[in-house]
N, C-alpha and C positions, 0 to 999 in steps of 0.2 A: 667689330663689335667686341667690346669687354665681356667676359664672363658674367651674366647677371643671373641672380636668384629671384624667382618668382616671387614670391610672398613676403620675404624679408627686406627686400630692395625695391621692387615696384610698386607697391601699394602704399601711400602714407598710413600711418597707425589710425586715422580718424575716418578711413575710407577704404580700411582692409577687411576681407571676409574673416570671418570667426569660423575655424577650422576644427574639426573633431574626428578621432578617430577610434571609436568605441566598438569596431568589430574586432576579433582575432586576427583577422587577415590582413587588417588593415595597420598594422604595426610594422612600420619599415624603418631599415637602418639610415642614418645620416647620409652615408656614402652610398650612391646607387644608380647604376645604369641601366634603365629600364631594358635595353636590347639584351645585354649580357644576362639580366636575371632571367628572362623567359628562355633564353635558350640552355642556360645551365639547369633551369627546374625541368626542363624536357629532357635532358639527359639524366637527371637524377631520377626521374619518373619512368624512365625507360619508356619514351615517347620517339626516341629519333628516327624509327624505321615508322613511324605512324604518319599517315597523309593528314597536312596540315592546310592545304590548299587545292583546289583543282582549279585550273586555268587552260586554256586553249585545248582542251579534251585530254589535259595531262594530270598525273598525280604529282604532286610535290611533298616529300617529307620534311620533317623538322631538319633533317641533316642536309637535305637538297637544299633548304632555304637557307639555312645559315652559311653552309659554303659560298652562296651567291652572294650573302652580306658581306661575307670576309672579303671577296675579290673586289666589291665595290668600295668598300672602305679602302682598300690600297689606291685604287684609281683616284678616289676623293682627295687622298691626301698627296697624291702626285698632281692634283690640279690646285694644289696650295690652299685646301680649304681646312681651317684651323679650327680649334677650340672656340665655340661662341660665335662662329660666321652662321649666316642666314643663307639657304640655297631654296630658290624656289624650283618647284617641280610641276612641269606641266606634261603631264603623261596621263593616259586613260587608265582605267581601273585594271590594269594587268600585274602579272608578277613583277615585271620590271618596276613599276611604281613601288610596290610594297616593299621591295629588296633595296631597292635606292634610297627611299625613305629611311629604312630601318640602319642602313649603312650611315645616313648622315649623323642619324641619332648615336649610332653606336660611336663615332669619333667626336662626340662630343658637340656637334653642330647643331643647329636649329632647321628641322626641315618646315618648307610652307607649302604643301600640295594646292593646285589650284584647279578648279573646275574647268572644264574644256572649252567652256562658252566665252571666258573672258576674252577680250581684244587687248590689244596693243597698249592702249591706254590704260585699261584695268591692271595689266602688268606692271607698267610703269609705275601706277601710283603706289603699288604694293612695294615695288622693289625701292623706290624713294624712301616711303615709310618706314619700311623695316632695314635699310642699307644694305640690302642684297650682295652677297660676295660672288654667287653665281646662279645661273638659269640652266636647268638641264630639261630638253623638251623631246618630245617625240619627231621622229622626221615629218609625218602628216601634221606637225602641230607648230613648225617651224615660222611659218609667216607671221605671225602674231608675236611669237618669243624674240625674232632676231631684231626689231626696231628698239627693245630694251637696252640692248649693247649701246646702241647708238646713241639713244637718249640719255642714257648715264654715263657718257663720255670713256666706255670702257671698265667703268667701276662694276659692272654686271656683265662680262662675258657670258655668251650662250654657246652650250655644247649640247650635240645631238646625241640621245641615248644609244640609239642602234646607226647613227651615221647619217649624214646629208647626202642624198645623191648629187645635190647642187653644188656640194664642196664649198659651202659659204661659211661653215664653222667646225671646229674640231669634233671628233667624235670619240665619245666616252669610252667606247670599248678599245679605242687605242691605248688608253691607259690602266687596261685593266691586266692582272699578271698572269702569266701562263701556269696552268695546272690549278691543283688546290691549295690553300694556304690556310694556316690557324689563324682564327680571329683576334685581332688586337684592339679589344674594347679599350675605351679611356675611361678611368678612374671619374668619374662626375660626383658632384652633389645632387642628394636627391631633388632640391629645389631649383637646379639650375633648369633653364628653359631649354627645351627640345623640339617644341612645335608652335608655329604659328597657323591659327585659322582665322579667315578674316570674315566677319558677319556680311550679309547679303545687300547692306547698304540701302535697304527699302525705307530707312528713316533718314536719310543722310550718307554722308561718305561712309563707305565701308570701315568697319572697326576691327584692328588686330586683335583677336585674343591670344593670350598666352597660356601655355602649359608647359608643366616641368616633368622630369622623370618620375617622379613619385605619382603625379596624375595619371600616367599611363596605366598602372598598375591597380589605382584605386577605382577609377571607374571598372575596370575588370571583377575587381574582388569585392562590389557592392552589387550594382543592379545585375550583372550577368551572373555572377556565382551564385547570389542568394534568390534572385527571381525566377531566371530562365533554368539555372541549374543545368547547364546541358552535360550530356556523358558523351563518352568518346564515337558513340555512333552517330551522333547528331550532325545533321548537315545543314551550312547555314546559307541562303541565297537571300536577294533582294534588289531593289532598286538604288538605295543612298550611295550617293557618289563617296569616295576615301576624301575627298576635299572638304566633306561636311563632317561635323562632329559625330554624327550618328553612323555614317559609312565608315569612318576612320577607326572606331572603337570595334565594329561589327567585322571589317573585313581585314583589320591589321592586329590589334593587339587581343580581342576576346578569343580567337582560337589558338593564337599560341600561348596566350596565359592558361586557358582551361583545358585544351588539348582536344579540341573536336575540329571539324572541318568546314571551309569555308571557301564559297565559289567565288572567283576572281573573275568578272564579265563587265567590259566596255558598255557592250550592247543592252540598253535599260527597257528595252521594248516589252510590253506582256507576251507577246509569241515567242520571243528567247526565254523569258522567264518562266512561262507554263513549260516549254521543253526541257529546261532546265530541272524544275520542279520533279518531272517525270523520270528524266534520266539519272538524276544522282539520289533520288527519293530524299527530296528537301524536308527537314522537320522543322524549320525555323525560317521565318520569311517575314521581312521588313517591307515597307511600302507607306504611302501617303494614302489618305482615304479614297480620293479621286480615282487613284491607280486601282486600289481594290474593286472599285464601282467598274472599270473598265474589264480588270482581270475576271471578275467574276462572270460577266457577260460573255467573254470569250471563253470560260471553262464551260459554261450552260450550251454556247452554240457548237463546242466542239466535242462535247461528251468525255473530256480529258479526265482522267483519273487523278486527284489531290490528294489520296487519302493518307498518304505521308505526313501530310502538315500536321503538326502539333501545336504549334505557337504563330499562327498569322498575328504579325505584331504591327500597331499602327501609330502614328503620330504626326504633329507638324501641321494638322488640320483638325478642324473639329469634325467628330464623328456624328452624323446623323441615323437617326433611329430606323430610316427607311433603309440606308445603306447597310447598317449593322444587321439588320433583317435579311436583305437580299442574300449578302454573303454568306451568312449561315444556311439559308435556304439552299444555296448553290453547292457549297464547299463542305457543309458539315461540322465544321469547327468554328467557335466562335473568335470574333476579332479582340486581340488584346492591346487595349491603350497603353502609351506611356506619354511623358512629358518631359523634356530636357531642353538645354540650351547649348548655343555653341560656347557660351561662357564658362559654363559649369562642365563642358567636355561631354556630358553626356546625363543620362536618365536620374530624376529624384522621385518621381511619381509615376506609378505603374497600376493596372489592373489585372496584371499576372500573378498569380498564385501557385507555386508548384504544387502539383496533385490535387488542385482544385479549377474548377471553372472560375472565370473571371467575374468579376461584378460588371455586368454589362450597364450600358448607359451612364458609367462614371470614368472620370479620368483614374481613378484609384485609390491606393493609399501612398504612403511615405516608403521609399525603397530603404531597405536596412542600411544604417549607417548615415540617413539622411533625416534632418528635421525638415518638416514643411508648415508653413503658418498662412493664415490670411491676414494681410495687414491693411489698416486704413489708409486711403491714399493719400489723405494729408497730414497726419500724425504719426504714420508708419508702426502705429501702435498695432500688438495683436488682437482681432476680432473674434469673439465667440462664434459657436456654430451657428450657420443658418444665415450669418452676414454677410455680403459681398465685399470684398476688396482685393487687393492685389495678391498674387502669389509671391510667395519667398521660400527661400531653402538655404540652409547652411548643411556642412557635413565636411567629408575629406577632401572635396574639390571647391575650390571658389573663383569669382569674377575677378580678374585682374587684366585690364586693357593696357595696349602697347599705346604710350605716349597720347593718352586721352584722359588727363586729369580731371577735367570738368564731368566727363562722363562717369568717370569711377565714382566721382562723389554722389553721382544722381542714382546711380544703380546700386551700390552697396551703403545700407543704412543700418547703424547699430549693430554690424557685423553680419545682417541679413543679406543675401543676394536677392534683389527684388525686381521682377519681371512685369511686363505689361500686360498680363493676361489676369483678367476679373473673375475670380471664381468663389465658391463657399463651399463649406466642409459640413459634411451630414454628420448626424449622431452616431454613426458607424465608423467615423473617420476619413472617408471615401472624399474625394474631391468632385464637385459637380463644376464642369466649363460654363460660363455666360459669352466671355466674346474677348478679343483684344480690347485693353482700354481705348485706344485710338480707334478702334472699328465701330463702337456703339454708336447706334445712329439716335440723335436727338430729334424728333420731331414733335410738334406743339405740345412740349413738354414732357414726352414720354423718353424714357428711355429703352429702346429697342435693341436686343440683340441681335444681330443677323443671323447668327446660328439657330436661332428658335422658327425663324421664318423660312429657312433652307429647309428645315426639320419637316414643315409643314408643305412646301412645294414638292420635295421629293416624295411624298406620299401620292402626287397624283399621278395616274397612270402614263402623263404624256412625257414627264419629266426625266431625262437621263442625269443629266448635272444642272447645278445653278449655284449662282453665288450673288448675295446681296450687298450692297454698299449704299453709303450715304450718297444722296443727289440734291443739287441745288430743285428748288421749289419753283415750276414754270410759273405758277400764281404769284408767287413771292408771299403766300401768305404764312408760311412754315420756314423755319430755318433750314430744315432739309426733309426730304421725303426719302423712302425705302424703294431703290431701285433694283431689279432683280435682273440678271443677265442669265439667260436659259437655253439649255439644248434640249430640245425635243427628240423623241425617236420618229421613225418614217412613218408610223401609223397617223401621225397627226399633221395638221397644216399649220404652221407658225404664222398666223393671222390674229387681227383683232378679236375674232369672238374667241379663240383660244385664250389670250392675254385676260380678257374679260372672266371667262371661266376660272382661271387661274386666282384672280383676284378675289371671286367669289369664293372660292375654295378654301384661301387663306382666312377669309372673313370668318366663315362657318367652322373653321378648326383651330383658331385661336383668337387673342384679342383681337376686335376687329380694327383699332388703331395700328397694328402690325402689317396690315396688309400692303403691297408692294403697288405704291401709286403709279411707277411706270415699270415697264418691261420690254426688255431686247431680247429678241431672238438671235442666237448664235450658232453658225456651225461648229463651232470649237471655243472653248474657254482657254485664255492664254496660261502657260504653265512653266514649272522650272524644268530642269534636267531631271528632277527624282518625280514628277509627275504632280506638283503642288501647284494648286491654282494661284495664280497672281492677283491676289486681290488689290495690292497696291496700284496695280496697271489698270484693273477696273475702275478703282477709287478716281484715277486721274481722268479716265475715259468720262466718267459720270459728271464730273466738274467741267470738263472742257466742253462736253455736249449741252450741258446745261447753259452755259454760256453765248452759245450760238445762236 
């Protein structure tokens, strides 16, 4: 692949995001290699012997990590990876993933971390789309990776990061040099591509989002620096995978850029997370709302001490008032919301305020360095406070898709990065969430936010988790009805009387037209690796069940 600059070469002028760099820390040189920058700064700040990662019950300093990166850079060059090449990484959230990813970027290539649930067809699609030059996988993830080499006719060979016991491919370790060596970083343009992240594909084929060296620093120097403001004693844990934008920032560049510590852990279970909070005195933790619901119940059951937590952060799902209250009651510290996208690489709205309690029940305010607006979905003009419209943002990072010109034109309007979240802004400048634009339920002429229905249902003593979606009306009288998928606790019988009670409860605690006309009791709700409820799967279930 030829060397490509993100903003100046990939996005056509009429669909290019407007960028702004209005904070002192956002002033970057034209020539910039992000990996070299963070390690050079660590030495200048005297952080070389400071712990930056915990992994496998071991502590790794900045010097340890840079030494591993330097060796991996040599191995990549020995494998003939060159400036601008794309390297797919199929490795769990371990130190091996972080150091290999940084090595790819350090030599001027483009890293593509992938979440471990992907199957062979998913990997082949990404390899074809990005014309990947190499795939590096853990031994236990090779079965889905090896078909890529065959499907691509050898254009994307597969290498095992720690060796393949079956001898089916080369061992990355065989290309590592002996002993320690000095890192040889490539001199790169600040806008050169260095990262591909793919969207989940919930609204069609997954889309490749592009990110450059300057983006790596900009997300660290805005949200994380100004809103979280971590110190050297802060320890970061949580569930987001490095293959997702949130996890990438939190477990790769944020600690390297700002000098605190992060825990690298492939096991995302609440039990492991709770053990690590106590073992490492975690101060900053991130997870989706449904994960916090489960974690709070585990804390209550075990009596675990989580008093080290200062910033429990949540995003990716609507925060219901009941879960917000339940978490605060159990943990003693309020949840802090944020919203960001894969396209923007990280957050542009947050309820976190250094030294202050978050404004609960709101998404929060614009992150320093970003502008945020509410736009009319038809004209894309800015709307006044109180009016519902689409979320839009602009700042030091912007949306630029890989090989998706039609999508680029839909998402970037008049320089704004426009998202399909319906929100409104109050008189204090805080944003209130309504629903995803494509999740709004239109029933009997009413626009119903599923989040509002879920907020009410979660207040009922029987409900542990729930999600509401549009479903076909079995009577054919309405275009759609509200259908609730509900998990109940073991003190209640999941039967018709309980369903009727839940419907009556919603009618009496919200506008009556909002009540769920259909309720399905579930043992569990479908979720992503990060614990986020798969509403798209529930919508498809509701549609297919309505057609039976």
